[in-house]
SERO-4910 file (N, C-alpha, C, O; in steps of 0.05 Angstrom, whole numbers):
BEGIN
 pado doro    nc1    nc2    nc3   cac1   cac2   cac3    cc1    cc2    cc3    oc1    oc2    oc3
  Met    A  -1294    548   -300  -1315    525   -275  -1317    566   -266  -1301    584   -270
  Thr    A  -1338    567   -257  -1335    603   -244  -1344    589   -204  -1361    573   -195
  Arg    A  -1323    605   -192  -1326    596   -169  -1323    625   -151  -1304    634   -138
  Pro    A  -1350    635   -158  -1348    673   -128  -1340    661   -105  -1325    673    -90
  Asp    A  -1348    636   -100  -1359    627    -66  -1343    597    -68  -1348    579    -84
  Arg    A  -1323    595    -47  -1307    556    -53  -1330    552    -38  -1345    547    -56
  Arg    A  -1342    551    -21  -1361    541     -7  -1395    540    -18  -1414    529     -6
  His    A  -1394    555    -47  -1422    556    -46  -1419    553    -88  -1429    571   -102
  Trp    A  -1408    534    -98  -1411    532   -131  -1420    508   -132  -1426    495   -112
  His    A  -1422    499   -158  -1436    474   -173  -1412    456   -195  -1397    471   -207
  Ala    A  -1409    442   -198  -1400    436   -222  -1412    445   -243  -1432    457   -235
  Ser    A  -1411    446   -271  -1428    462   -288  -1423    435   -314  -1401    425   -315
  Asp    A  -1440    429   -329  -1452    410   -334  -1432    395   -364  -1430    372   -374
  Asp    A  -1415    428   -371  -1393    422   -395  -1369    400   -385  -1356    380   -392
  Leu    A  -1372    419   -362  -1350    416   -344  -1347    382   -335  -1324    373   -334
  Val    A  -1371    364   -327  -1382    354   -323  -1369    331   -331  -1357    314   -318
  Ala    A  -1379    336   -373  -1379    312   -386  -1355    318   -399  -1353    307   -421
  Arg    A  -1332    337   -392  -1314    336   -404  -1303    327   -379  -1291    309   -390
  Tyr    A  -1298    324   -356  -1281    292   -339  -1295    268   -352  -1281    252   -364
  Ala    A  -1322    264   -351  -1332    226   -364  -1320    227   -375  -1304    209   -371
  Glu    A  -1311    244   -398  -1299    231   -427  -1262    234   -430  -1249    224   -449
  Gly    A  -1247    251   -403  -1233    245   -391  -1214    262   -416  -1193    257   -427
  Val    A  -1232    281   -416  -1213    310   -436  -1210    340   -423  -1207    363   -432
  Leu    A  -1212    326   -392  -1212    353   -385  -1185    346   -375  -1174    325   -370
  Pro    A  -1172    394   -373  -1150    383   -340  -1145    385   -336  -1147    409   -329
  Glu    A  -1117    368   -326  -1109    357   -296  -1112    371   -271  -1117    356   -251
  Pro    A  -1109    409   -265  -1115    422   -250  -1143    415   -251  -1153    403   -232
  Asp    A  -1152    421   -266  -1194    419   -263  -1207    398   -259  -1231    398   -253
  Ala    A  -1189    369   -263  -1203    350   -259  -1191    341   -218  -1200    325   -201
  Trp    A  -1176    356   -219  -1160    353   -181  -1185    375   -183  -1207    368   -189
  Ser    A  -1179    396   -179  -1215    403   -171  -1235    397   -166  -1241    396   -142
  Leu    A  -1251    392   -184  -1262    376   -190  -1272    352   -162  -1286    353   -141
  Glu    A  -1257    332   -175  -1256    325   -152  -1247    320   -114  -1254    304    -96
  Lys    A  -1236    333   -115  -1237    361    -82  -1264    360    -87  -1277    340    -82
  His    A  -1274    382    -96  -1300    392    -92  -1310    373    -79  -1311    373    -55
  Val    A  -1320    349    -99  -1346    318    -95  -1344    299    -77  -1355    277    -73
  Glu    A  -1315    321    -59  -1319    309    -31  -1334    319     -9  -1338    307     12
  Asp    A  -1340    337    -15  -1351    352     12  -1386    365     -3  -1402    380      5
  Cys    A  -1384    345    -35  -1414    364    -49  -1431    338    -51  -1423    322    -68
  Ala    A  -1442    335    -45  -1466    298    -46  -1471    304    -90  -1464    293   -111
  Arg    A  -1488    330    -80  -1503    332   -108  -1484    331   -138  -1490    321   -160
  Cys    A  -1452    350   -126  -1438    338   -160  -1431    306   -155  -1435    287   -170
  Ala    A  -1423    307   -137  -1419    270   -141  -1439    256   -148  -1434    234   -158
  Ser    A  -1475    265   -147  -1480    247   -158  -1480    257   -183  -1467    240   -195
  Arg    A  -1486    272   -198  -1473    290   -223  -1456    265   -239  -1459    248   -256
  Val    A  -1437    274   -223  -1407    260   -243  -1413    226   -241  -1420    212   -261
  Ser    A  -1410    217   -216  -1427    182   -219  -1440    184   -240  -1424    177   -258
  Ala    A  -1469    191   -253  -1481    195   -265  -1464    196   -298  -1468    181   -317
  Ala    A  -1451    213   -296  -1441    219   -328  -1423    203   -334  -1422    194   -357
  Val    A  -1407    197   -316  -1385    175   -320  -1397    149   -325  -1386    134   -341
  Arg    A  -1426    143   -309  -1440    114   -311  -1456    116   -349  -1469     97   -358
  Gly    A  -1453    134   -362  -1452    137   -391  -1426    137   -408  -1422    151   -427
  Thr    A  -1414    124   -400  -1384    129   -414  -1382    101   -410  -1390     87   -391
  Ala    A  -1366     92   -438  -1345     76   -436  -1329     62   -413  -1321     40   -417
  Ala    A  -1325     76   -387  -1315     57   -370  -1341     57   -351  -1332     63   -329
  Asp    A  -1361     54   -349  -1384     29   -337  -1371      5   -339  -1353     -1   -323
  Ala    A  -1377    -10   -357  -1369    -32   -371  -1351    -43   -350  -1353    -66   -341
  Val    A  -1329    -22   -339  -1290    -22   -330  -1303    -17   -298  -1301    -28   -276
  Leu    A  -1309     -6   -303  -1312     -4   -274  -1331    -28   -256  -1324    -39   -235
  Ala    A  -1350    -31   -269  -1373    -57   -265  -1354    -74   -257  -1350    -80   -234
  Arg    A  -1338    -87   -285  -1315   -115   -268  -1302   -105   -252  -1302   -110   -228
  Val    A  -1293    -93   -261  -1267    -79   -222  -1288    -78   -194  -1285    -96   -178
  Arg    A  -1300    -68   -191  -1320    -70   -176  -1328    -95   -164  -1328    -98   -140
  Ala    A  -1339   -120   -188  -1353   -151   -175  -1334   -165   -170  -1340   -188   -162
  Ala    A  -1292   -155   -173  -1282   -170   -182  -1273   -161   -139  -1274   -177   -121
  Val    A  -1268   -141   -138  -1260   -132   -110  -1278   -139    -83  -1274   -138    -59
  Leu    A  -1306   -149   -107  -1329   -154    -84  -1326   -193    -77  -1330   -208    -58
  Glu    A  -1319   -195    -95  -1318   -232    -98  -1294   -225    -87  -1296   -230    -63
  Ser    A  -1266   -213    -93  -1236   -219    -73  -1226   -219    -43  -1206   -230    -33
  Ala    A  -1257   -196    -29  -1252   -191     -6  -1254   -207     17  -1270   -225     20
  Pro    A  -1238   -200     33  -1247   -234     44  -1262   -224     73  -1246   -207     82
  Leu    A  -1281   -226     87  -1307   -223     95  -1289   -232    124  -1276   -253    119
  Pro    A  -1285   -219    157  -1284   -229    183  -1303   -252    193  -1324   -241    201
  Glu    A  -1305   -278    196  -1330   -283    212  -1358   -263    220  -1355   -247    238
  Gly    A  -1387   -266    206  -1404   -251    221  -1407   -232    207  -1430   -223    208
  Ala    A  -1389   -220    189  -1391   -198    186  -1411   -194    159  -1409   -210    141
  Val    A  -1433   -169    157  -1441   -179    139  -1444   -162    117  -1456   -141    122
  Pro    A  -1432   -169     80  -1430   -178     64  -1440   -137     55  -1450   -120     70
  Ala    A  -1435   -134     33  -1445    -95     29  -1454    -98      5  -1440   -109    -13
  Val    A  -1474    -92      2  -1503    -96    -12  -1503    -83    -39  -1515    -62    -45
  Pro    A  -1484   -102    -60  -1479    -89    -91  -1511    -57    -89  -1532    -54    -76
  Gly    A  -1496    -43   -111  -1518    -28   -127  -1537    -41   -142  -1541    -65   -146
  Pro    A  -1554     -7   -153  -1561    -19   -175  -1561    -33   -204  -1551    -16   -219
  Ala    A  -1564    -49   -215  -1543    -53   -234  -1541    -36   -258  -1558    -19   -264
  Gly    A  -1517    -41   -272  -1498    -17   -283  -1486     10   -251  -1467     25   -249
  Ala    A  -1496      8   -244  -1488     19   -215  -1462     11   -204  -1464     -9   -190
  Pro    A  -1437     23   -206  -1410     16   -207  -1398     35   -181  -1382     52   -189
  Ala    A  -1401     35   -160  -1384     54   -143  -1352     69   -158  -1331     59   -166
  Leu    A  -1357     87   -156  -1340    106   -171  -1312    103   -142  -1317    102   -118
  Pro    A  -1282    103   -156  -1268     99   -136  -1251    127   -123  -1240    141   -140
  Gly    A  -1250    134   -107  -1241    159   -102  -1269    177    -90  -1289    166    -82
  Pro    A  -1265    208    -90  -1287    214    -84  -1307    227   -105  -1324    245   -106
  Val    A  -1297    207   -123  -1332    206   -140  -1349    200   -122  -1361    217   -108
  Ala    A  -1352    179   -119  -1357    154   -103  -1368    180    -74  -1357    179    -52
  Gly    A  -1386    196    -79  -1388    214    -62  -1415    200    -36  -1426    178    -34
  Pro    A  -1418    221    -22  -1442    212     -4  -1460    201    -14  -1465    180     -3
  Ser    A  -1481    210    -40  -1501    206    -56  -1496    181    -82  -1513    169    -95
  Ala    A  -1467    178    -86  -1474    159   -109  -1486    153   -114  -1504    167   -103
  Pro    A  -1501    128   -133  -1518    107   -130  -1492     98   -136  -1473    109   -148
  Gly    A  -1499     64   -120  -1484     48   -112  -1468     45   -111  -1458     26   -123
  Ala    A  -1451     70    -91  -1430     68    -82  -1440     46    -51  -1461     38    -41
  Val    A  -1413     46    -47  -1407      9    -28  -1401     30     -5  -1392     53     -6
  Pro    A  -1410     18     10  -1403     27     40  -1370     39     45  -1350     25     42
  Gln    A  -1368     63     52  -1337     68     65  -1329     46     88  -1340     46    111
  Gly    A  -1314     31     80  -1299     18     99  -1317    -12     92  -1317    -31    107
  Ala    A  -1327    -13     75  -1334    -37     72  -1312    -62     49  -1302    -81     60
  Val    A  -1310    -59     34  -1295    -79     15  -1255    -75     25  -1237    -86     12
  Ala    A  -1254    -67     37  -1223    -59     39  -1214    -90     49  -1230   -103     63
  Ala    A  -1192   -100     40  -1180   -120     46  -1175   -119     74  -1161   -101     82
  Gly    A  -1188   -140     96  -1173   -146    131  -1189   -127    139  -1184   -121    162
  Ala    A  -1216   -105    124  -1222    -88    154  -1254    -98    151  -1261   -114    134
  Pro    A  -1266    -90    165  -1296    -98    171  -1304    -97    154  -1289    -86    138
  Ala    A  -1334   -109    140  -1356   -100    125  -1375    -84    157  -1371    -87    181
  Val    A  -1395    -69    144  -1421    -57    150  -1424    -81    168  -1417   -104    163
  Gly    A  -1438    -70    192  -1445    -82    217  -1425    -89    238  -1425    -78    260
  Ala    A  -1402   -113    228  -1385   -121    242  -1375   -103    247  -1357    -95    232
  Ala    A  -1379    -90    266  -1366    -66    280  -1369    -59    312  -1388    -49    325
  Gly    A  -1341    -68    319  -1348    -70    353  -1325    -56    359  -1312    -42    343
  Pro    A  -1319    -60    387  -1307    -48    404  -1272    -50    399  -1258    -30    402
  Ala    A  -1260    -79    391  -1241    -80    384  -1236    -72    350  -1215    -65    339
  Val    A  -1256    -75    341  -1255    -65    319  -1244    -34    310  -1229    -26    291
  Gly    A  -1261    -18    336  -1257      6    322  -1234     10    341  -1228     34    338
  Leu    A  -1219      0    357  -1187      5    371  -1175      1    347  -1164     18    334
  Ser    A  -1176    -32    338  -1153    -36    306  -1151    -16    283  -1135    -13    265
  Arg    A  -1174     -2    289  -1183     21    253  -1164     49    265  -1153     64    249
  Trp    A  -1162     50    288  -1156     73    296  -1128     67    302  -1119     88    293
  Val    A  -1113     57    309  -1093     39    306  -1078     37    285  -1055     43    283
  Arg    A  -1093     28    270  -1079     35    234  -1077     59    221  -1061     70    206
  Leu    A  -1107     67    236  -1107    102    228  -1082    116    227  -1071    126    207
  Leu    A  -1071    116    257  -1056    124    277  -1022    128    261  -1006    146    259
  Trp    A  -1027     90    252   -997     87    247   -985     93    227   -961     93    221
  Ala    A  -1008     99    214  -1009    105    173  -1011    130    175  -1005    136    152
  Ala    A  -1015    148    186  -1025    187    182   -984    192    187   -977    216    185
  Gly    A   -967    177    193   -937    198    199   -914    181    197   -907    163    212
  Pro    A   -903    190    176   -869    174    183   -854    164    197   -839    145    194
  Ala    A   -863    187    222   -846    200    258   -859    180    267   -842    164    272
  Val    A   -883    169    272   -907    151    291   -895    118    275   -893    101    293
  Arg    A   -887    108    249   -882     87    257   -843     88    242   -836     81    220
  Gly    A   -829     97    263   -803    103    257   -787    110    285   -801    117    304
  Ala    A   -765    109    287   -743    121    304   -750    152    323   -737    166    338
  Trp    A   -772    153    314   -794    180    336   -794    169    355   -779    175    374
  Leu    A   -816    147    354   -834    144    376   -818    131    394   -818    137    418
  Pro    A   -805    113    384   -775     98    408   -757    120    421   -744    113    441
  Ala    A   -755    148    409   -742    170    426   -754    175    451   -744    177    474
  Val    A   -789    179    438   -811    193    458   -807    175    483   -792    180    502
  Leu    A   -821    156    481   -824    124    495   -784    129    510   -781    128    534
  Gly    A   -775    131    503   -747    135    522   -752    161    542   -753    159    566
  Val    A   -754    193    523   -769    220    542   -781    204    565   -768    194    584
  Ala    A   -814    202    559   -830    186    572   -811    168    606   -810    171    630
  Met    A   -802    152    589   -788    125    616   -775    147    631   -781    158    653
  Gly    A   -749    152    606   -724    165    631   -729    192    650   -709    196    663
  Ala    A   -753    214    655   -757    221    662   -756    204    694   -735    197    706
  Pro    A   -786    199    702   -786    177    719   -758    169    732   -751    175    755
  Ala    A   -740    149    708   -715    135    721   -703    163    737   -709    160    760
  Leu    A   -692    183    733   -680    201    739   -686    214    768   -669    222    783
  Ser    A   -724    213    776   -735    219    790   -728    198    809   -708    204    822
  Tyr    A   -735    181    814   -748    159    833   -719    137    829   -706    127    848
  Gly    A   -712    134    801   -679    112    803   -656    128    813   -642    119    831
  Ala    A   -649    153    800   -621    172    801   -626    190    828   -606    193    842
  Gly    A   -657    203    839   -665    219    863   -636    233    841   -612    232    843
  Leu    A   -661    248    819   -634    276    804   -663    287    811   -682    275    801
  Pro    A   -669    311    828   -689    340    841   -691    350    810   -675    348    792
  Gly    A   -716    362    812   -718    371    789   -721    363    758   -720    381    741
  Ala    A   -726    336    753   -732    316    735   -756    324    725   -761    312    704
  Arg    A   -782    349    736   -797    354    721   -787    378    706   -801    381    685
  Ala    A   -766    398    710   -756    412    697   -749    411    675   -754    430    660
  Leu    A   -739    393    667   -717    370    641   -734    375    629   -734    394    612
  Leu    A   -768    352    636   -775    340    618   -808    369    598   -822    371    578
  Leu    A   -803    380    618   -810    413    606   -793    434    602   -797    458    606
  Ala    A   -769    420    589   -757    440    571   -745    416    554   -724    423    543
  Ile    A   -751    399    551   -747    379    533   -774    384    504   -775    388    479
  Ala    A   -800    380    539   -827    367    507   -814    381    492   -793    377    479
  Pro    A   -830    402    493   -843    425    478   -827    412    434   -838    407    413
  Val    A   -795    413    446   -790    405    428   -785    383    414   -769    381    396
  Val    A   -802    363    428   -812    339    411   -825    336    385   -818    328    363
  Pro    A   -854    347    401   -875    346    372   -851    363    350   -845    351    329
  Val    A   -840    383    354   -822    383    327   -799    367    312   -793    365    288
  Ala    A   -791    360    332   -778    334    317   -792    316    304   -784    298    290
  Gly    A   -822    325    310   -838    286    296   -837    294    266   -826    281    248
  Val    A   -859    327    263   -858    350    250   -834    348    225   -834    351    200
  Ala    A   -823    344    235   -797    351    218   -788    329    189   -774    331    169
  Leu    A   -809    303    205   -796    269    202   -818    270    181   -811    270    157
  Ser    A   -840    272    188   -867    264    189   -869    276    149   -878    262    131
  Tyr    A   -855    310    146   -871    310    118   -847    326     92   -829    341     99
  Gly    A   -850    320     64   -823    326     50   -809    303     34   -815    279     31
  Pro    A   -793    316     27   -780    292      2   -770    268     34   -771    245     42
  His    A   -765    281     37   -743    256     61   -759    243     79   -746    230     96
  Ala    A   -787    242     80   -809    240     89   -821    219     66   -829    196     73
  Asp    A   -823    228     39   -838    212     24   -819    214    -14   -811    233    -29
  Pro    A   -819    180    -17   -804    180    -44   -823    200    -67   -821    223    -77
  Leu    A   -840    179    -70   -870    215    -92   -875    235    -71   -898    243    -70
  His    A   -860    243    -56   -872    279    -46   -882    294    -73   -901    309    -71
  Glu    A   -868    290    -99   -873    313   -114   -905    306   -129   -923    322   -135
  Val    A   -904    272   -130   -919    281   -138   -955    280   -121   -976    282   -134
  Ala    A   -954    277    -87   -971    279    -75   -976    311    -70   -999    320    -71
  Ala    A   -949    331    -63   -959    350    -64   -973    360    -86   -974    385    -88
  Ala    A   -983    347   -103   -997    359   -128  -1030    343   -122  -1047    351   -138
  Thr    A  -1040    325   -106  -1056    313    -99  -1077    338    -73  -1074    353    -54
  Pro    A  -1101    325    -94  -1118    344    -68  -1105    331    -37  -1098    342    -16
  Gly    A  -1105    308    -45  -1104    310    -11  -1079    310     -1  -1072    296     17
  Gly    A  -1065    327    -15  -1035    326    -17  -1022    350      6  -1031    351     29
  Gly    A  -1009    361      1  -1006    398     12  -1015    400     33  -1024    378     40
  Leu    A  -1017    417     48  -1014    431     73  -1038    406     85  -1028    389     99
  Arg    A  -1050    406     83  -1070    379     86  -1057    353     93  -1065    342    114
  Leu    A  -1038    340     80  -1024    314     84  -1001    332    113  -1000    322    136
  Ala    A   -988    353    105   -979    361    130   -989    362    154   -975    354    172
  Leu    A  -1021    373    160  -1034    378    175  -1036    353    189  -1035    356    214
  Thr    A  -1038    332    182  -1061    309    189  -1031    296    203  -1029    296    227
  Arg    A  -1010    287    188   -988    283    202   -983    295    216   -971    279    230
  Thr    A   -980    316    228   -975    338    245   -999    322    276   -994    308    296
  Val    A  -1028    335    261  -1039    323    285  -1035    287    293  -1046    276    313
  Ala    A  -1025    279    282  -1019    249    286   -986    240    314   -981    220    327
  Val    A   -974    262    310   -946    259    319   -957    280    348   -949    273    371
  Leu    A   -971    300    344   -975    315    356  -1007    288    395  -1007    291    420
  Ala    A  -1021    271    379  -1040    254    393  -1018    244    404  -1009    258    423
  Val    A  -1000    217    398   -974    207    416   -965    236    435   -976    245    455
  Ser    A   -954    240    429   -938    269    448   -952    272    459   -959    255    476
  Leu    A   -960    288    458   -971    307    477   -989    294    502   -982    304    524
  Pro    A  -1008    277    505  -1006    260    527   -990    249    546   -987    250    570
  Leu    A   -979    234    520   -956    214    535   -933    228    559   -931    217    581
  Leu    A   -918    250    554   -915    279    556   -927    280    581   -918    276    604
  Thr    A   -948    288    573   -962    293    597   -963    281    628   -955    285    651
  Leu    A   -983    259    612   -982    244    635   -957    241    650   -958    238    675
  Thr    A   -936    242    638   -906    236    650   -901    252    671   -891    239    690
  Gly    A   -905    283    677   -897    301    685   -916    305    693   -917    329    697
  Leu    A   -948    289    702   -958    289    720   -949    271    744   -965    271    763
  Leu    A   -931    257    746   -920    234    764   -903    243    768   -901    242    792
  Leu    A   -872    261    754   -866    276    771   -864    297    798   -881    314    804
  Pro    A   -842    293    811   -856    316    838   -838    346    824   -814    350    822
  Ala    A   -858    361    817   -857    403    819   -835    403    831   -819    402    813
  Ser    A   -823    403    852   -792    410    861   -797    450    835   -786    457    814
  Gly    A   -815    461    851   -801    496    840   -818    491    807   -834    510    805
  Ala    A   -821    473    782   -825    470    758   -858    488    758   -870    502    775
  Pro    A   -861    483    740   -898    498    721   -911    458    727   -908    435    736
  Ala    A   -926    477    713   -950    448    720   -950    429    706   -930    435    693
  Ala    A   -957    410    696   -949    395    682   -955    407    648   -939    406    630
  Ala    A   -985    419    646   -990    417    629   -979    440    614   -984    442    590
  Ala    A   -962    459    626   -953    485    611   -939    474    584   -960    464    578
  Trp    A   -931    470    575   -911    462    556   -925    457    530   -913    451    510
  Leu    A   -963    461    533   -975    450    522   -974    471    500   -961    465    480
  Leu    A   -985    492    501   -993    512    485   -959    523    468   -953    528    445
  Pro    A   -949    523    486   -906    524    474   -898    506    449   -887    511    427
  Ala    A   -909    479    463   -910    462    447   -923    455    410   -919    442    390
  Leu    A   -939    472    421   -967    475    402   -965    505    385   -983    512    369
  Val    A   -942    520    392   -932    537    381   -909    528    354   -908    534    331
  Leu    A   -897    514    367   -863    507    362   -885    494    332   -882    508    312
  Ala    A   -904    471    327   -904    456    308   -918    476    285   -909    478    262
  Leu    A   -946    493    296   -942    504    274   -924    521    271   -931    531    250
  Ala    A   -901    535    280   -888    556    262   -879    546    241   -879    555    218
  Thr    A   -863    513    257   -851    500    242   -866    482    198   -856    467    182
  Leu    A   -887    496    201   -910    484    188   -903    513    167   -906    511    143
  Val    A   -893    542    180   -894    564    167   -878    567    154   -877    579    133
  Leu    A   -858    554    168   -826    557    156   -820    542    135   -805    552    118
  Ala    A   -831    516    132   -822    492    114   -815    509     90   -795    513     77
  Pro    A   -847    519     86   -839    537     52   -824    552     41   -824    562     18
  Phe    A   -799    555     73   -772    574     53   -757    562     54   -741    564     36
  Val    A   -751    536     83   -723    536     85   -721    496     79   -701    481     79
  Gly    A   -756    490     76   -748    462     92   -758    447    107   -744    448    127
  Cys    A   -773    436    110   -781    419    136   -764    410    166   -776    408    188
  Arg    A   -739    406    162   -723    392    169   -716    426    187   -720    434    210
  Ala    A   -702    439    163   -704    464    161   -707    481    198   -693    489    217
  Ala    A   -732    478    190   -751    499    201   -750    490    222   -745    507    240
  Ala    A   -753    459    234   -759    437    258   -735    450    274   -737    448    298
  Gly    A   -710    465    265   -674    469    268   -688    501    276   -686    513    297
  Val    A   -695    504    263   -690    544    282   -719    547    307   -724    563    325
  Thr    A   -733    524    298   -757    539    326   -756    517    354   -763    520    377
  Gly    A   -743    490    338   -732    475    364   -705    491    381   -701    491    405
  Gly    A   -691    503    361   -661    516    367   -676    534    382   -677    532    407
  Gly    A   -689    557    366   -691    570    383   -714    577    411   -719    599    420
  Trp    A   -724    551    418   -738    550    441   -720    545    464   -716    561    482
  Leu    A   -705    513    462   -680    517    465   -650    531    486   -637    526    506
  Cys    A   -652    548    468   -635    567    465   -640    597    489   -627    614    500
  Ala    A   -664    590    488   -690    621    505   -690    599    533   -686    610    555
  Val    A   -693    575    534   -694    566    558   -663    559    567   -656    569    589
  Leu    A   -645    545    553   -629    527    571   -600    552    566   -577    546    574
  Gly    A   -606    578    553   -579    597    557   -575    606    577   -555    605    592
  Pro    A   -605    622    578   -606    646    617   -584    625    633   -562    633    640
  Val    A   -594    587    640   -588    576    653   -555    576    659   -545    576    681
  Ala    A   -541    575    632   -524    559    621   -506    588    638   -501    585    662
  Val    A   -499    607    626   -496    625    634   -490    644    668   -474    661    674
  Ala    A   -514    628    683   -519    640    712   -500    625    727   -489    603    725
  Pro    A   -499    653    751   -474    643    766   -487    606    788   -509    597    790
  Gly    A   -465    597    798   -483    582    822   -479    552    812   -466    548    792
  Gly    A   -489    533    823   -484    509    820   -514    493    820   -513    469    813
  Ala    A   -539    503    827   -564    493    824   -570    500    803   -582    521    797
  Val    A   -559    472    780   -578    478    748   -607    472    746   -622    486    733
  Thr    A   -618    444    766   -643    450    755   -665    479    779   -686    492    779
  Gly    A   -646    475    793   -665    512    810   -671    523    791   -695    529    785
  Arg    A   -637    532    770   -649    553    764   -675    548    736   -699    555    733
  Leu    A   -657    533    723   -674    515    706   -707    524    718   -711    548    720
  Ala    A   -717    515    721   -739    517    741   -765    542    739   -788    545    732
  Glu    A   -737    562    754   -736    584    750   -751    597    723   -774    601    716
  Gln    A   -720    601    713   -730    598    663   -736    598    665   -744    620    674
  Leu    A   -764    571    663   -787    563    662   -800    576    665   -811    589    647
  Ser    A   -806    579    697   -830    595    715   -846    612    688   -867    610    676
  Arg    A   -818    633    688   -819    657    675   -826    660    650   -835    682    643
  Cys    A   -824    635    629   -838    626    596   -860    617    601   -875    618    581
  Leu    A   -872    607    623   -895    587    612   -917    587    638   -940    579    637
  Asp    A   -898    601    670   -924    618    685   -942    632    690   -936    655    688
  Gly    A   -961    629    695   -980    656    700  -1001    656    674   -999    646    651
  Ala    A  -1020    671    687  -1037    685    658  -1020    686    638  -1018    669    621
  Ala    A  -1002    714    640  -1002    733    627   -989    716    597   -997    720    574
  Ala    A   -957    687    612   -942    678    606   -963    660    572   -960    663    548
  Gln    A   -979    646    586  -1002    624    580  -1022    646    557  -1026    642    533
  Ser    A  -1029    660    567  -1036    692    529  -1016    684    520  -1014    663    508
  Gly    A   -999    698    526   -982    705    502   -981    684    484   -984    687    460
  Trp    A   -972    651    502   -961    629    472   -992    636    459   -992    652    441
  Ala    A  -1023    623    468  -1045    630    454  -1039    651    438  -1030    647    415
  Ala    A  -1045    678    446  -1027    699    419  -1021    678    390  -1033    674    368
  Ala    A   -999    669    401   -975    662    396   -987    633    368   -979    626    346
  Ala    A  -1005    626    385  -1022    596    363  -1031    616    348  -1015    627    333
  Val    A  -1060    625    350  -1075    648    342  -1056    657    314  -1064    644    295
  Leu    A  -1036    674    309  -1024    677    297  -1008    669    268  -1004    675    244
  Ser    A   -999    642    302   -989    624    273  -1009    605    249  -1006    594    227
  Ala    A  -1023    608    263  -1049    591    251  -1052    607    228  -1051    597    205
  Val    A  -1056    642    234  -1065    651    216  -1057    652    187  -1071    656    167
  Leu    A  -1022    645    191   -991    651    175  -1000    627    167  -1011    630    145
  Leu    A  -1000    603    175  -1005    577    157  -1027    583    139  -1020    592    117
  Thr    A  -1049    581    143  -1077    594    124  -1056    607    102  -1054    595     81
  Gly    A  -1039    635    109  -1035    647     78  -1015    645     71  -1004    665     62
  Arg    A  -1003    620     72   -981    591     63   -992    571     45   -982    560     26
  Arg    A  -1019    568     59  -1029    551     45  -1018    535     -2  -1014    514    -14
  Pro    A  -1020    566     -8  -1016    545    -31   -981    542    -39   -970    535    -60
  Ala    A   -973    551    -16   -951    540    -24   -941    517    -28   -927    507    -46
  Tyr    A   -954    504      1   -943    472      6   -968    451    -24   -978    428    -25
  Asp    A   -966    473    -40   -972    457    -73   -955    446    -74   -952    422    -69
  Arg    A   -934    468    -82   -906    453    -94   -893    442    -76   -895    451    -53
  Pro    A   -871    415    -83   -867    408    -67   -842    421    -51   -829    438    -63
  Leu    A   -835    416    -29   -811    434    -10   -786    428    -20   -777    416    -39
  Arg    A   -775    442      1   -742    438     -9   -736    421     11   -745    420     34
  Arg    A   -710    397     -5   -706    384     15   -675    390     39   -672    376     59
***
């Protein structure tokens, strides 16, 4: 397989033929399957080649059985079968231009067929996607995030504690890091070794789950911060860039020490940097000293520019560490 440029290559006829015959080595097969996710031309050629083998009849029977057994919601439009002898291939082989491909989502059990989309259906699909995106979102981490979001206003308005926003801003950057630590690795996936070797696994899966964690925690905790009195603390959104940096740094370190240990390093480092000077400072106004320390770390164009540069650097380092995610992480 010749690939002078990953963005501009196409599968050779010999490669397609060997894939259709099932004799292509697994690494090359995975590479081809990954490629046809974004290349309609090669997806069409691979589909045509597979339809010319003995697998054609088997795929046709499977496709017919799925179409017959999949329940359709009331008012949904059934999926239109493709031309005779042109079954939809599973996975990435059925690319955007593959003949006979069933529209995405048209035959998923319990999912609406094409033409049945609506606001409620769209919301339901997003909820299911978010729920499936990461173990942290459906585990104990989510109640912990909700507890932090509800506990801060309770301390501020219920117990009359001054400086509740400062406490929230000190803890908030660590919350996504904990979610990342729980979302990827052998502890999160029983088949982690297999998932890491697939085209959709590795860094791609880790980033998908990280985005799910950030999509839950960032808006929720930022809104909570807006509801709290400032009391000298930085703005409610000042913690967003540090949280992004810590999450990316955790992913950078994960191939070396494991996801949970990496989260301990990055999250623990943040807490030591913020709470350490406060703990040894003289005086009794802890929340006031915490607000001053957070202002030094988060307030101003210089501090935010530094965090932005750190985010870019972390992203570059993570891109360089991408091959390390093709192997299982440490426990």
